[in-house]
C-alpha positions in Angstrom: -13.9 10.7 43.8 -10.1 10.4 43.7 -8.1 13.0 41.5 -7.2 10.2 39.2 -10.8 9.7 38.0 -12.3 13.0 38.6 -11.3 14.5 35.3 -12.7 11.6 33.3 -15.7 10.8 35.3 -18.3 11.6 32.5 -16.6 9.4 30.1 -16.0 6.6 32.5 -19.7 6.6 33.5 -20.6 6.1 29.8 -18.1 3.2 29.7 -19.9 1.8 32.7 -23.2 1.9 31.0 -21.7 -0.1 28.0 -20.3 -2.8 30.5 -16.8 -1.6 29.8 -13.8 -0.1 31.8 -11.3 2.2 30.4 -8.0 0.6 29.7 -5.0 2.2 31.3 -3.7 3.4 28.0 -6.9 5.0 27.1 -7.0 7.1 30.5 -3.2 8.1 29.8 -4.0 9.3 26.5 -6.8 11.3 27.9 -4.6 12.8 30.6 -1.8 13.8 28.1 -4.4 15.4 25.9 -5.8 17.6 28.8 -2.2 18.6 29.5 -1.9 19.9 26.0 0.4 17.2 24.7 0.7 15.5 21.3 1.8 12.0 20.7 1.6 8.6 19.0 -0.7 5.8 20.1 0.3 2.3 19.2 -2.3 -0.4 19.8 -3.6 -3.4 18.0 -6.7 -3.3 16.0 -9.7 -3.8 18.3 -8.2 -2.6 21.6 -10.2 0.8 21.8 -7.7 3.3 20.2 -10.5 5.3 18.8 -12.0 6.1 22.2 -8.4 6.7 23.4 -7.9 9.6 20.9 -11.5 10.9 21.0 -11.8 10.7 25.0 -9.5 13.7 25.6 -11.4 16.2 23.1 -14.7 15.2 24.5 -13.7 15.5 28.1 -12.2 19.1 27.1 -15.6 20.0 25.5 -17.6 18.8 28.6 -15.2 20.7 30.9 -15.9 23.8 29.0 -19.6 23.5 29.1 -19.5 22.9 25.4 -23.3 22.6 25.1 -24.1 26.1 25.8 -21.0 27.3 24.0 -22.0 25.6 20.9 -25.5 27.1 21.0 -24.0 30.5 21.5 -21.5 30.0 18.7 -24.0 28.9 16.3 -26.0 32.1 16.9 -23.0 34.3 16.5 -21.4 32.9 13.5 -21.3 30.0 11.1 -17.4 29.7 10.8 -14.6 28.6 13.2 -16.8 25.6 14.5 -14.5 22.7 13.5 -12.3 21.8 16.4 -11.7 18.0 15.5 -10.2 16.8 12.3 -10.0 13.1 12.1 -7.7 12.2 9.2 -8.2 8.5 7.7 -6.3 7.1 4.7 -9.5 5.0 3.2 -12.7 6.2 2.2 -14.4 2.9 3.6 -12.5 3.7 7.1 -14.0 7.3 6.9 -17.5 5.8 7.0 -16.6 3.7 9.9 -15.0 6.5 11.7 -18.0 8.8 11.4 -20.1 6.1 13.0 -17.5 5.6 15.8 -17.3 9.3 16.6 -21.0 9.9 16.6 -22.0 7.3 19.2 -20.0 8.6 22.2 -20.7 12.4 21.2 -24.4 11.7 21.1 -24.1 9.6 24.5 -22.3 12.3 26.3 -25.0 15.0 25.2 -22.6 17.1 23.1 -24.3 19.1 20.3 -21.7 18.4 17.7 -22.2 18.0 14.1 -20.0 15.2 12.6 -19.3 15.2 8.9 -17.3 13.4 6.4 -15.2 14.9 3.6 -14.0 12.2 1.2 -14.7 11.4 -2.4 -17.7 9.4 -1.3 -19.2 12.2 0.9 -22.8 13.3 0.5 -23.4 16.8 -0.8 -24.7 17.8 2.8 -21.3 16.6 4.3 -19.4 18.2 1.5 -21.1 21.5 2.1 -20.7 21.3 5.8 -17.1 20.7 5.4 -16.6 23.6 2.8 -18.4 26.0 5.0 -16.7 25.1 8.1 -20.0 24.0 9.8 -18.8 20.6 11.2 -17.5 20.4 14.7 -15.7 17.1 14.0 -14.6 16.5 10.4 -13.4 13.1 9.1 -11.3 13.7 6.1 -8.8 12.1 3.8 -5.2 13.7 3.3 -6.4 14.5 -0.5 -9.6 16.2 0.8 -7.7 18.1 3.4 -5.4 19.5 0.7 -8.3 20.3 -1.4 -9.7 22.3 1.6 -6.5 24.3 1.8 -7.0 25.5 -1.8 -9.8 27.6 -0.6 -8.8 31.1 0.8 -11.7 31.0 3.6 -10.4 27.6 5.0 -8.0 29.4 7.6 -10.8 31.3 9.2 -13.0 28.1 9.3 -10.3 26.1 11.0 -9.1 28.9 13.3 -10.9 27.1 16.3 -9.2 23.8 15.6 -8.1 22.0 18.8 -6.9 18.6 17.7 -5.9 16.6 14.7 -6.0 12.7 14.8 -4.3 10.9 12.1 -5.7 7.2 12.0 -3.6 4.5 10.6 -0.5 6.6 10.4 1.5 3.6 9.6 -0.3 3.3 6.1 0.6 6.9 5.3 4.2 7.0 6.7 6.1 5.2 3.9 4.5 6.8 0.8 3.8 10.3 -0.9 0.4 10.6 0.6 2.2 10.8 3.9 4.4 13.6 2.4 1.4 15.6 1.4 -0.1 15.1 4.8 3.2 16.4 6.4 2.7 19.5 4.4 -0.9 20.0 5.3 -0.1 19.5 8.9 2.7 22.1 8.8 0.1 24.6 7.4 -2.5 23.7 10.2 0.2 24.2 12.8 1.0 27.7 11.4 -2.7 28.5 11.6 -3.4 26.7 15.2 -0.1 26.5 17.1 -1.9 25.2 20.1 -3.7 22.4 18.4 -2.7 18.9 19.5 -1.8 16.2 17.0 -2.2 12.5 17.8 -1.2 9.6 15.5 -2.8 6.0 15.8 -0.6 3.4 14.5 -0.3 -0.3 14.3 3.2 -1.7 15.6 6.2 -0.8 13.2 9.9 -1.5 13.2 10.6 2.2 13.4 8.1 3.6 15.7 10.4 6.5 17.1 10.9 7.6 13.4 7.2 7.3 12.8 6.5 9.7 15.7 9.3 12.2 14.7 7.9 12.3 11.1 4.3 12.9 12.4 5.4 15.4 15.1 8.7 17.2 13.9 7.9 20.2 16.0 7.8 18.2 19.3 10.7 16.9 21.0 10.5 13.5 22.3 6.7 13.3 22.2 5.2 10.3 24.1 4.5 7.0 22.4 1.7 5.2 24.2 1.3 1.4 24.0 -1.6 -0.7 25.0 -0.6 -2.6 28.1 -0.8 -6.1 26.5 -0.2 -6.8 22.9 -3.0 -8.9 21.3 -2.0 -12.6 21.1 -2.1 -14.1 17.6 -2.2 -17.7 16.5 -1.3 -18.8 13.1 -2.6 -22.1 11.5 -1.8 -23.5 8.3 -4.0 -25.8 6.1 -1.4 -28.7 5.5 -1.8 -31.4 3.0 -3.2 -34.8 4.2 -0.9 -37.7 4.8 -0.2 -39.4 1.4 -1.6 -36.3 -0.5 0.2 -35.4 -3.6 1.7 -32.0 -2.8 3.7 -30.7 -5.8 7.3 -29.6 -4.6 7.3 -27.3 -7.5 4.4 -25.4 -6.3 1.0 -24.4 -7.8 -1.5 -25.9 -5.3 -3.5 -22.9 -5.2 -7.1 -23.5 -6.3 -6.8 -27.3 -5.5 -7.4 -26.1 -2.0 -10.8 -25.0 -2.5 -12.5 -28.0 -0.9 -10.4 -27.6 2.3 -10.9 -23.9 2.3 -14.7 -24.4 2.0 -14.7 -26.7 4.9 -12.9 -24.0 7.0 -15.7 -21.6 5.8 -18.4 -23.9 7.0 -16.8 -24.1 10.4 -17.3 -20.3 11.0 -20.2 -17.9 11.0 -18.3 -15.0 9.0 -14.9 -15.1 7.2 -12.7 -12.6 5.6 -10.6 -14.4 2.9 -7.7 -12.2 2.0 -5.9 -12.5 -1.3 -2.7 -10.6 -2.3 -4.0 -9.4 -5.7 -7.3 -8.4 -7.3 -6.6 -11.2 -10.0 -6.4 -13.7 -7.2 -9.4 -12.4 -5.5 -11.6 -12.7 -8.5 -10.3 -16.3 -9.3 -11.0 -17.5 -5.7 -14.5 -15.9 -5.8 -15.3 -17.7 -8.9 -13.9 -21.0 -7.5 -15.8 -20.6 -4.2 -19.0 -19.8 -6.1 -18.8 -23.1 -8.1 -19.0 -25.2 -4.7 -20.9 -22.7 -2.6 -24.1 -24.4 -1.1 -25.4 -21.4 0.9 -27.4 -18.4 -0.5 -25.2 -16.9 -3.3 -25.7 -13.4 -1.9 -23.7 -14.5 1.3 -20.5 -14.9 -0.6 -19.0 -11.5 -1.6 -16.1 -9.8 -3.4 -14.2 -6.7 -2.3 -11.3 -4.9 -3.9 -10.2 -1.5 -4.9 -11.4 -1.7 -8.6 -14.9 -2.5 -7.7 -17.5 0.6 -7.7 -17.8 2.4 -4.3 -21.4 1.3 -4.0 -20.7 -2.5 -4.5 -17.9 -2.2 -1.9 -20.3 -0.1 0.6 -22.9 -2.9 0.4 -20.3 -5.6 1.1 -19.1 -3.7 4.1 -22.6 -3.2 5.5 -23.3 -6.9 4.9 -20.3 -7.8 7.2 -21.7 -5.3 9.9 -25.2 -6.8 9.9 -24.2 -10.3 9.3 -26.0 -10.9 6.0 -22.6 -11.8 4.3 -20.8 -15.0 5.5 -17.7 -14.8 3.4 -16.0 -11.9 1.7 -12.9 -12.5 -0.7 -10.9 -9.4 -0.3 -7.6 -7.7 -1.0 -5.8 -4.8 1.0 -8.9 -2.8 0.5 -10.2 -4.2 3.8 -6.7 -4.3 5.5 -7.2 -1.4 7.6 -9.1 -0.6 10.8 -12.7 -0.8 9.5 -14.6 -2.3 12.4 -16.4 -5.5 11.7 -16.9 -7.3 15.2 -19.0 -10.0 13.7 -16.0 -11.5 11.7 -15.1 -14.7 13.3 -12.4 -15.9 11.1 -9.5 -14.5 8.9 -8.0 -16.7 6.1 -4.9 -15.6 4.2 -4.5 -17.1 0.7 -0.6 -17.4 -0.1 2.2 -15.8 1.7 1.4 -12.5 3.5 4.9 -11.4 2.3 5.3 -9.6 5.5 5.0 -9.8 9.3 3.1 -6.5 9.5 0.6 -7.4 6.8 -0.4 -10.7 8.5 -0.7 -9.0 11.8 -2.8 -6.3 10.3 -5.1 -8.8 8.4 -5.4 -11.2 11.4 -6.7 -8.2 13.5 -9.7 -8.0 11.3 -11.2 -10.9 13.0 -12.7 -11.1 16.6 -12.4 -7.2 16.4 -13.3 -6.9 20.1 -11.2 -5.6 23.0 -9.5 -8.5 24.8 -10.0 -11.2 22.3 -7.1 -13.1 20.7 -6.4 -12.9 17.0 -6.3 -15.9 14.8 -5.5 -16.4 11.2 -5.6 -19.5 9.0 -3.1 -19.7 6.2 -3.6 -21.5 2.8 -0.4 -22.2 0.7 -0.6 -21.6 -3.1 2.6 -23.3 -3.6 4.7 -25.7 -1.4 7.6 -23.3 -0.4 5.0 -20.9 1.1 4.9 -23.4 4.1 8.3 -22.1 5.0 7.3 -18.4 4.9 4.3 -19.2 7.3 6.8 -20.8 9.7 9.0 -17.8 9.2 6.2 -15.4 10.1 5.2 -17.3 13.0 8.7 -17.4 14.4 9.2 -13.5 13.7 6.1 -12.5 15.3 6.9 -14.6 18.4 10.2 -12.7 18.6 8.3 -9.4 18.3 10.0 -8.6 14.9 8.2 -6.4 12.4 9.2 -4.5 9.4 10.0 -0.8 9.2 8.2 1.7 6.8 11.0 4.2 5.8 9.4 7.5 5.0 10.4 9.4 1.6 12.1 12.7 1.5 12.5 15.5 -0.9 9.5 14.5 -3.1 9.6 17.8 -5.0 6.5 16.8 -7.1 4.4 16.8 -4.1 6.0 20.0 -2.9 5.3 21.7 -6.2 1.6 20.4 -6.1 1.3 21.9 -2.5 2.7 25.3 -3.6 -0.1 25.7 -6.3 -2.6 24.5 -3.6 -1.6 27.3 -1.3 -1.3 29.9 -4.2 -5.1 29.0 -4.8 -5.9 29.3 -1.0 -5.1 33.0 -0.6 -1.4 33.1 -1.8 1.9 32.4 0.0 5.0 34.4 0.7 8.0 32.4 -0.7 10.5 32.8 2.2 7.7 32.0 5.0 6.5 29.0 3.1 10.1 27.8 2.6 10.7 27.9 6.4 7.3 26.2 7.0 8.2 23.4 4.6 11.6 23.0 6.1 9.7 22.2 9.4 8.6 18.9 8.1 10.6 15.5 8.1 10.1 15.1 4.3 11.8 18.6 3.5 14.1 19.3 6.4 17.0 19.0 4.0 15.5 21.2 1.4 18.3 23.3 -0.1 17.8 26.9 -1.5 18.5 25.7 -5.0 15.8 23.1 -4.9 13.3 25.6 -3.4 14.0 28.1 -6.2 13.7 25.4 -8.6 10.2 24.4 -7.3 9.1 28.2 -7.5 10.4 28.4 -11.0 8.5 25.3 -12.0 5.1 26.4 -10.7 5.6 29.9 -12.0 6.7 28.9 -15.4 7.3 25.3 -15.8 11.0 25.5 -15.9 13.4 26.8 -18.6 12.1 24.5 -21.5 8.4 25.1 -20.9 8.2 28.9 -20.0 6.9 29.9 -23.5 3.8 27.6 -23.1 0.8 29.3 -21.4 -0.5 26.1 -19.8 2.5 25.6 -17.6 2.3 29.2 -16.2 0.3 28.5 -13.3 1.4 30.8 -10.4 1.8 34.6 -10.6 3.9 36.6 -8.2 1.8 39.7 -7.5 3.0 43.1 -6.6 2.5 42.6 -2.9 5.2 39.7 -3.2 2.7 37.0 -2.7 2.2 34.1 -5.1 -1.3 33.4 -6.4 -3.4 31.6 -9.1 -5.6 33.8 -11.2 -6.6 31.6 -14.1 -10.0 29.9 -13.3 -9.1 27.0 -15.7 -5.9 26.4 -13.8 -7.6 26.5 -10.5 -10.3 23.9 -11.7 -7.7 21.6 -13.2 -5.5 21.7 -10.1 -8.4 21.1 -7.6 -9.4 18.1 -9.8 -5.8 16.5 -9.6 -5.0 17.2 -6.1 -3.4 14.1 -4.5 -0.4 11.7 -5.1 -2.2 8.4 -6.0 -1.4 7.6 -9.6 -2.5 4.4 -11.4 -2.5 2.9 -14.8 -5.3 4.1 -17.2 -8.6 2.4 -16.4 -12.0 2.2 -18.1 -15.3 2.3 -16.3 -17.2 -1.2 -16.7 -20.9 -0.5 -16.9 -23.9 -2.9 -17.6 -25.8 -2.2 -20.8 -29.0 -2.2 -18.5 -27.6 0.5 -16.2 -25.2 0.2 -13.2 -21.5 0.6 -12.8 -19.4 -2.3 -11.7 -16.0 -0.6 -11.3 -13.0 -0.2 -13.4 -10.4 -2.3 -15.4 -7.2 -1.3 -16.8 -7.3 0.0 -20.2 -4.3 -2.2 -21.4 -6.4 -5.3 -20.5 -9.7 -4.2 -22.1 -8.0 -3.0 -25.3 -7.0 -6.6 -26.2 -10.6 -7.8 -26.1 -13.0 -7.8 -29.0 -16.8 -7.6 -28.7 -18.5 -10.8 -27.3 -15.2 -11.7 -25.5 -16.0 -12.9 -22.0 -14.0 -11.8 -18.8 -14.4 -12.3 -15.2 -14.9 -9.2 -12.9 -16.9 -8.0 -9.9 -17.7 -11.8 -9.2 -19.6 -12.0 -12.5 -18.7 -13.4 -16.0 -19.3 -10.5 -18.4 -19.4 -10.2 -22.1 -18.0 -7.2 -23.8 -20.5 -5.4 -25.9 -18.4 -2.4 -27.0 -15.8 0.2 -25.9 -17.0 3.8 -26.2 -15.6 7.0 -24.6 -13.3 5.3 -22.2 -16.2 2.9 -21.0 -16.6 -0.8 -21.4 -20.3 -1.7 -21.9 -21.0 -5.1 -20.9 -23.6 -7.7 -20.4 -23.8 -10.8 -18.1 -22.5 -13.6 -20.1 -24.5 -16.9 -20.6 -21.5 -19.0 -20.0 -19.5 -19.0 -16.8 -15.9 -19.1 -18.0 -13.9 -16.0 -18.9 -10.4 -14.5 -18.4 -9.5 -12.7 -15.4 -8.0 -9.2 -15.7 -4.5 -8.6 -14.5 -3.5 -5.3 -12.9 -0.2 -3.7 -13.1 1.7 -3.8 -10.1 -0.3 -6.7 -8.8 2.6 -8.8 -7.5 3.4 -8.1 -3.8 7.1 -8.6 -3.0 8.3 -10.3 0.2 9.9 -8.0 2.8 13.6 -8.2 3.2 13.2 -9.2 6.9 10.8 -12.1 6.1 13.2 -13.2 3.4 16.0 -13.5 6.1 13.7 -15.6 8.3 12.7 -17.8 5.5 16.5 -18.6 4.8 17.0 -19.1 8.6 14.0 -21.6 8.9 15.0 -23.5 5.8 18.5 -24.2 7.3 17.3 -24.9 10.8 15.7 -27.8 12.5 12.4 -29.0 11.0 10.3 -28.2 13.8 6.7 -27.2 13.7 3.8 -28.4 11.2 4.8 -26.5 8.1 8.5 -27.6 8.2 7.4 -31.1 9.0 5.2 -31.2 6.0 7.9 -29.7 3.8 10.5 -32.1 5.0 10.5 -34.5 2.0 11.0 -31.4 -0.4 13.8 -29.9 1.8 15.4 -33.4 1.8 15.3 -33.6 -2.0 16.8 -30.1 -2.2 19.6 -31.2 0.1 20.1 -34.5 -1.9 20.3 -32.6 -5.2 22.1 -29.4 -4.2 22.3 -28.1 -0.7 20.1 -26.0 1.7 20.8 -22.4 2.7 22.8 -22.1 5.8 24.0 -19.2 8.0 27.0 -17.3 6.8 26.8 -18.9 3.3 25.3 -17.9 0.0 23.9 -20.8 -2.0 24.1 -20.8 -5.8 23.5 -23.4 -8.5 24.7 -23.7 -12.0 22.7 -26.2 -14.2 21.9 -26.8 -17.9 18.5 -27.2 -19.4 17.2 -27.2 -22.9 16.9 -23.5 -22.7 20.5 -22.8 -21.8 22.9 -22.5 -18.9 21.3 -21.2 -15.7 23.0 -19.6 -12.7 20.7 -19.5 -9.8 21.7 -17.3 -6.7 19.6 -17.2 -3.5 20.0 -14.1 -1.2 16.5 -14.3 0.0 16.2 -10.5 -0.2 12.7 -10.1 -1.9 11.8 -9.5 -5.5 12.4 -5.8 -5.6 16.1 -6.1 -4.7 16.5 -9.2 -6.8 15.2 -7.1 -9.9 18.3 -4.8 -9.5 20.5 -7.7 -8.7 19.4 -9.7 -11.9 20.1 -6.7 -14.1 23.4 -6.3 -12.4 24.6 -9.8 -12.7 23.5 -10.1 -16.3 25.4 -7.1 -17.2 28.5 -8.0 -15.4 28.5 -11.7 -16.8 28.0 -10.4 -20.4 31.3 -8.3 -20.0 33.4 -11.5 -19.3 32.3 -13.3 -22.6 30.2 -12.7 -25.6 26.7 -14.3 -24.8 23.0 -13.6 -24.7 21.6 -13.2 -21.2 18.3 -13.1 -19.5 17.2 -13.0 -16.1 14.1 -13.9 -13.9 13.6 -13.3 -10.2 11.4 -14.3 -7.3 11.4 -13.6 -3.7 14.0 -16.2 -2.9 16.6 -15.5 -5.6 17.6 -14.6 -9.3 18.2 -16.8 -12.2 20.5 -15.5 -15.1 20.4 -17.7 -18.2 22.9 -17.8 -21.0 22.0 -19.0 -24.3 25.4 -20.2 -25.4 27.9 -22.4 -23.7 29.5 -20.9 -20.8 31.1 -21.7 -17.3 30.8 -20.4 -13.8 33.2 -20.9 -10.7 33.2 -19.4 -7.3 35.8 -16.8 -7.9 33.9 -15.4 -10.9 30.7 -15.3 -9.1 32.1 -13.5 -6.1 33.6 -10.9 -8.7 30.1 -10.5 -10.2 28.7 -9.8 -6.8 31.2 -7.1 -5.9 29.5 -3.9 -4.4 32.1 -1.7 -6.3 30.9 0.3 -9.2 27.2 -0.4 -8.4 25.5 2.7 -9.5 27.6 3.0 -12.8 26.8 -0.7 -13.6 23.0 -0.3 -12.8 22.9 2.8 -15.2 24.2 0.6 -17.8 22.5 -2.8 -17.2 19.1 -2.0 -15.8 17.7 0.1 -18.8 17.5 2.9 -16.2 16.5 5.4 -19.1 13.1 3.6 -19.7 12.5 3.1 -16.0 13.0 6.9 -15.4 10.6 7.5 -18.3 8.0 5.6 -16.7 8.5 7.0 -13.3 8.4 10.6 -14.9 4.8 10.0 -15.9 3.6 9.5 -12.3 5.9 12.3 -11.2 4.5 14.7 -13.8 1.0 13.8 -12.9 1.5 14.7 -9.3 3.3 17.8 -10.1 0.6 19.1 -12.3 2.3 18.6 -15.8 -0.3 16.2 -16.9 -3.5 17.7 -15.7 -7.0 15.8 -15.9 -9.4 16.5 -18.6 -12.0 19.1 -17.8 -15.5 18.1 -16.9 -17.6 17.7 -20.1 -14.4 17.2 -22.2 -13.4 13.6 -23.5 -11.3 11.7 -21.1 -7.8 11.1 -22.3 -6.6 7.4 -22.7 -3.6 6.0 -21.1 -2.0 6.0 -24.4 -2.6 9.5 -24.8 -1.2 10.3 -21.4 1.7 8.2 -22.1 2.3 10.0 -25.4 2.0 13.4 -23.6 4.4 12.4 -20.7 6.9 10.9 -23.2 7.0 14.1 -25.2 7.5 16.3 -22.1 10.1 13.8 -21.0 12.0 14.1 -24.4 11.6 17.9 -24.5 13.1 18.3 -21.0 15.9 15.8 -21.6 16.9 17.8 -24.7 16.2 21.3 -23.4 16.3 21.3 -19.7 18.2 18.1 -18.6 18.7 19.6 -15.0 15.0 19.9 -14.7 13.9 19.0 -10.9 11.4 16.4 -12.1 13.9 14.5 -14.3 16.3 14.5 -11.3 13.5 13.3 -9.1 12.6 10.6 -11.6 16.1 9.3 -11.7 16.4 9.3 -7.8 13.1 7.5 -7.3 14.2 4.7 -9.8 17.3 4.1 -7.8 15.7 4.6 -4.4 12.3 3.0 -4.8 12.3 0.7 -7.8 15.8 -0.7 -7.7 16.2 0.0 -3.9 19.9 0.7 -4.3 20.6 1.0 -0.6 19.1 -2.4 0.0 20.8 -3.9 -2.9 24.2 -2.6 -1.8 23.8 -4.1 1.6 22.7 -7.3 -0.2 26.0 -7.2 -2.4 28.2 -6.6 0.5 26.8 -9.5 2.4 26.9 -11.9 -0.4 30.4 -10.8 -1.3 31.6 -11.4 2.1 29.9 -14.8 2.7 31.4 -18.3 1.9 29.8 -19.0 -1.6 28.5 -22.7 -2.1 28.3 -23.2 -5.8 26.4 -26.5 -6.6 26.2 -28.1 -10.0 23.0 -30.2 -9.8 22.2 -32.6 -12.6 18.5 -31.3 -12.8 16.5 -28.5 -11.6 16.0 -28.4 -7.8 13.0 -27.5 -5.7 14.6 -24.0 -5.1 15.5 -23.5 -8.8 12.3 -24.7 -10.4 10.1 -21.7 -9.6 12.9 -19.4 -10.9 13.0 -21.4 -14.2 9.2 -21.2 -14.4 9.4 -17.4 -14.1 12.0 -17.6 -16.9 9.7 -19.6 -19.0 6.7 -17.1 -18.5 8.5 -14.6 -20.8 9.5 -17.2 -23.5 7.4 -17.5 -26.6 5.4 -20.5 -27.1 2.1 -21.5 -28.6 1.4 -23.6 -25.5 -0.1 -22.3 -22.3 2.5 -21.3 -19.6 0.8 -23.2 -16.9 0.6 -26.3 -18.8 4.2 -26.3 -19.6 5.2 -25.7 -16.1 2.9 -28.3 -14.6 4.1 -30.9 -17.1 7.8 -30.1 -16.2 7.1 -30.4 -12.5 5.3 -33.7 -12.9 8.4 -34.9 -14.8 10.8 -33.9 -12.3 8.7 -35.4 -9.4 8.5 -38.7 -11.2 12.3 -38.6 -11.8 13.0 -37.8 -8.1 10.3 -40.0 -6.6 
């Protein structure tokens, strides 16, 4: 036996029995683990990354004679048994991870207990996790933070050998990742020799992703699978001579074509971008579904966990043929039986399409394939752009947030519960993370003051006095009610208020936002969980419903449902629109692009296309930076404000992923020099403060920050649940009090910073302004709306008051323009 294979012989033998052969990257991961290294493993879905991360700990245990050691350890003590923490971002993924860990552990004869600690865990698993009696523990970031709130957790994790962070790319760019960074810093302090390995899909900022996860390791290895999984993109195109509205809105007219695609495969995942779209498509497919109705399922984050689990099991055992899903099934849940992935509408980013395509043929060595279904005509260009970007290896970066002081405040209270903390030692520990490397002494002291007394304006209110500095200098929590409320609110996931939806005869279907249900009256019908429901009554934050006799009902809309296009994909779309019309999508889009060119112009490299046109609604300026909806929101507010300074008028704006429309009610004019002045990057922050209604944006952002930081604790068990209206009133009152009496409060400052950094994305907006200002501006004056401007006009009309349905008005206008231009 060679030196290369001697160390992994037991695991290699098990691979042989499965008919597999260890991949080079798996063996490399095992070797580096045995050498005591930490690192980041980057492989596509279905390539064997779980075994790559697990193999090292298993080989280590076998080398130590772990079977005998386990028996001895169990006789001697019930603590310090946990040696492997497997951190996962999704509860559904946690269930799958437990199964993936148990199989090789049992096959190699290791006497390990594998448990799960998530919100869906059984009471047995929760007890094992709480008592430290699981050798391998699968856990979410929130549940890990909860464990840290108990004083005995340190002793229970003193034998920790390795932490594996699965799907690290999903945590990197949000506050859940910040919370995890803080938890990992505490674990590193307890177990300095424990190795940390991240598992990630491909990112545009892989080195930064590694450094955020492993700030304590200089130049840690990034391991790649030897050969990236190939991916083919297919688009369902219109038939020859088929009417394909250039203004968009083909959507559900594709149902028959999609059904034929479903019939050609054994099992399909049909991805929609929003929960509303998933509900609509499930209903549409149900109307033409000829197979057993139980074989068509629905899966999204607002459905009850039991319903989601049943769908996931149906995918595993093959009893479900098609699941209409949202991002709730984006991540690495292993469904080898899935043969096909269909993407409804644009994926809005290269990384998302790559992730979703990986859900099909989830078997090592198999190529990925995804079928794209356009919901409006211009999405054909987006598919062509995605294919081109993936062929060039381009994928978006996910920048990590920094200085999220609300998360730090929550973490401080957690550690105060978990035995207490020394302020100076914790400050140094926190500065060892990427998220808080730039934390100043003033910011740290403000966080301490906040958790102790709520800040200057709140120090006289007992409910905000959470942490006490004891005589020994340690900060602790003594109030049992504060401890209970804090543990109930640990985490960074905030959402708009939701009501449980329950059937009158028993059974929970999930939750729907309070703002939607509050508009309904008893006997009104709505579509949810793949059923048409009739509202019976609203009581105690619960909507009681029955199955409706008639199949029609309105579909709920969830806040934040629209998925913005990434800036990188937007740039690619502009490029393919101006380039040669090669490929099936651009060939099908040819007549539409020719019309755009005849009426106005096409985008071109080095130029900024703008259009100025008049309709019955007013004078419209359309500008096309192709920077994505989020950036265009700030740009629209900025242009409307600056234009209003030039002449008295009433302005409104609308945006989509391609551009922004500014509408003036009264007669006005526009020229290139004026537009260039409007696009100046000078004075950006001051103008945004004046034009984007930043105060209201900060008030809304403050609500989520206050909930994370613990200013809006949840209702205690047995008490009435507070409605979203009550939460908004509470957060609004706190916001006003702090603005008046403590305007420098750290949470107010954070709300302002997050509005500019996240909601308005000032950095990206400044880059777009600088680019647009420097480009040659092509200002066209078409005599009618164009294929590029019509969707923006439609967005503007969505907010206009009318007794007529918006879709009817838009469709009629589109048909009129199509007839006019042939």
